[in-house]
Every structure is written in C-alpha cells, then in structure tokens.
N, C-alpha and C positions, 0 to 999 in steps of 0.2 A: 644684338649680334645676328648676323645673317644666318638663315637656316642651313645653308650649305656648309658653313663653317662648323656649326653644331653637329651636322651629320658626319663630316670628316673627322671631327674629334671623337665621336662615338665609334666610328669604324676603327680608328687607331687604338682606342682603349680595348675593344673586343679582340683585335689582332694581337695586342700585347698580352692579354690574358690567355688567349689560346696558345701562344708560344710558351708562356710561363707554365701553363698546365702540362703541355707536352714535355717540357724539359724536366718537370718534377716527377712525371709518371714513370714507374719502374716496370710496369708490365705492358705487353702489347694489348691494344684495345681497338677493335674495328680496323680501320685503315691506318691507324697510328701504330706501326710495327716497330718494335725496338730491338736492335741487334746487340745493345750493350748489356742486356740482362738475360740470363738463361730462362727458358720457358718454365713456368711453375706448373704445379699440378692443375689439371682441369677441374674447376669447381663443379660439384654435383649437388643439386638441391640447395640447402641453406648452410652447408659446411663453410663455405668461403665466398659469400656473395660479393660481386664487384661493388666498389664504393664510388660515389660521385666525388669529384674534385671541386671544392668550393674555395674561391679566392675572393676576398673582400677588398675593394679598392675605393678610396674616397675620390671625390671630384677634384680635378687638378685645376 
C-alpha cells in the first residue's frame, strides 16, 4: 500500500476520533467551548480534576 494512502487513512481516523470526543464532551475545555451545557463549578485543587477522554478504535 502506498505511504500516502496510509497517511490519509491515519488523518481520517484522527479527525473522526477528534469529532467523536468533542461530541461526547459535556464541559468546555480549552478552545472547545460548549453552549449546550451550563458551566459547572470551577475545580480547585484535586476536588474535581479534568479527566482525559480515551477512545479505542481498531484498524479498519
């Protein structure tokens, strides 16, 4: 398989995962601002640390 095709596939997978994570996120984070959900309390210290979003996707 040509390297350009592999790179295009990888870019498409990353784009798909980025959109899926953004749609699942309930809070605003960084430049991803959500108008659909009211702002929550601002976490201070370890009370409510931000969590990473992890999606696992097999090769297609």
